[in-house]
C-alpha positions as CSV (number, residue, x, y, z in Angstrom):
1,M,-123.1,41.2,173.5
2,V,-122.7,43.4,170.5
3,E,-121.3,47.0,170.9
4,F,-123.1,49.8,169.4
5,R,-121.3,52.9,169.4
6,L,-122.7,56.3,168.3
7,E,-120.5,57.9,165.9
8,L,-122.5,60.2,163.7
9,V,-125.5,62.6,164.0
10,G,-127.2,64.5,161.4
11,V,-127.6,68.5,161.9
12,P,-130.2,69.5,159.1
13,V,-128.7,73.0,157.9
14,S,-129.8,75.6,155.2
15,D,-126.3,76.8,154.5
16,V,-123.6,74.0,153.9
17,D,-120.7,76.5,153.7
18,R,-122.0,78.6,156.6
19,A,-123.0,75.9,159.0
20,K,-119.2,74.3,158.3
21,A,-117.9,78.1,159.2
22,F,-119.9,78.4,162.0
23,Y,-118.8,74.7,163.8
24,V,-115.5,75.0,162.5
25,E,-114.0,78.1,163.0
26,Q,-116.5,79.2,165.6
27,V,-117.0,76.2,167.8
28,G,-113.7,74.6,167.2
29,F,-114.8,71.4,165.6
30,H,-112.1,69.4,163.3
31,A,-113.2,69.3,159.6
32,D,-112.9,65.5,159.0
33,H,-114.6,65.1,155.2
34,D,-116.0,67.4,153.0
35,H,-117.1,65.3,149.7
36,V,-119.3,66.4,147.0
37,V,-120.5,63.0,145.6
38,D,-122.9,64.5,142.8
39,E,-124.9,67.9,142.6
40,H,-127.4,66.4,144.8
41,T,-125.3,65.2,147.3
42,R,-122.4,66.9,149.7
43,F,-121.1,65.2,152.8
44,V,-119.3,67.4,155.5
45,Q,-118.4,65.3,158.7
46,L,-117.2,67.3,161.5
47,T,-115.8,66.0,164.9
48,P,-115.6,68.1,168.4
49,P,-112.1,67.7,169.9
50,G,-111.8,64.8,172.0
51,S,-114.6,63.1,170.6
52,A,-115.4,59.9,169.3
53,C,-118.7,60.8,167.5
54,S,-119.2,63.2,164.8
55,I,-121.7,65.3,163.4
56,V,-122.8,65.3,159.4
57,L,-124.1,68.1,157.5
58,G,-124.3,68.4,154.0
59,K,-126.8,68.3,151.0
60,G,-128.7,65.5,150.3
61,V,-127.7,63.6,153.7
62,V,-130.0,64.9,156.3
63,D,-133.8,63.9,156.1
64,M,-135.2,66.7,158.5
65,P,-136.0,70.3,158.6
66,V,-133.5,72.7,159.0
67,G,-133.1,73.6,162.8
68,A,-135.0,70.8,164.1
69,Q,-131.8,68.9,166.0
70,Q,-132.0,69.8,169.3
71,G,-130.7,68.1,172.8
72,L,-127.0,67.5,171.2
73,Q,-124.5,67.9,174.2
74,L,-121.2,68.0,174.7
75,V,-119.2,67.6,177.9
76,V,-116.0,69.1,179.1
77,A,-113.8,69.5,182.4
78,D,-114.1,73.3,182.8
79,I,-117.3,74.9,181.8
80,E,-116.1,78.5,182.5
81,A,-113.2,77.7,179.9
82,A,-115.8,76.6,177.5
83,R,-118.4,79.7,177.7
84,A,-114.8,81.8,177.6
85,E,-113.7,80.4,174.3
86,L,-117.1,80.1,172.7
87,A,-117.8,84.1,173.4
88,D,-114.3,84.8,172.2
89,R,-115.1,83.2,169.1
90,G,-118.4,85.1,168.6
91,V,-120.6,82.1,169.5
92,E,-123.8,83.5,171.3
93,V,-123.6,81.5,174.5
94,G,-126.2,81.9,177.5
95,E,-125.0,82.1,180.7
96,I,-123.8,78.7,183.0
97,Q,-126.7,77.3,184.8
98,D,-126.2,75.1,187.9
99,Y,-128.0,71.7,188.7
100,P,-127.4,68.9,191.0
101,W,-126.8,66.6,187.6
102,G,-124.4,69.3,186.4
103,R,-123.4,73.0,185.2
104,F,-124.6,73.7,181.6
105,L,-124.3,76.2,179.0
106,F,-126.6,76.4,176.0
107,F,-126.1,77.7,172.1
108,A,-127.7,77.5,168.8
109,D,-126.0,77.6,165.3
110,P,-127.2,79.7,162.7
111,D,-130.3,77.5,161.9
112,G,-131.4,76.8,165.1
113,N,-129.9,73.3,166.0
114,G,-129.5,73.4,169.7
115,W,-126.5,72.2,171.8
116,A,-125.9,72.1,175.5
117,I,-122.4,72.0,177.4
118,Q,-122.2,70.2,180.6
119,Q,-119.6,70.0,183.0
120,L,-120.4,66.7,185.2
121,P,-120.5,67.5,189.0
122,A,-117.2,66.5,190.7
123,S,-119.2,63.3,192.5
124,A,-119.8,61.9,188.8
């Protein structure tokens, strides 16, 4: 069977520099690539710490309305530490919500793209 790995997800933004600063300086993603291909194309790849999957934002690389990406999810071992770190960096994060399938925290980027952070239950 062929192995399929999800490694890149597009995130539509209105201002590439503002979005890059948010994800790198506030959320803590690593800036992998920032290439201006031509006057119509800029490719910015960012990776969450410890993740095998990256996001791409830029000019001419994502064909969906700004802010349309919803339901992106990060998984952490300690959701309290994640919330504290994001809040300390100026990210507007909600309160931690507890469910039988895990503990969750939600935030959005400056364009309204929605993210969830999950801490898996101990039995998972």
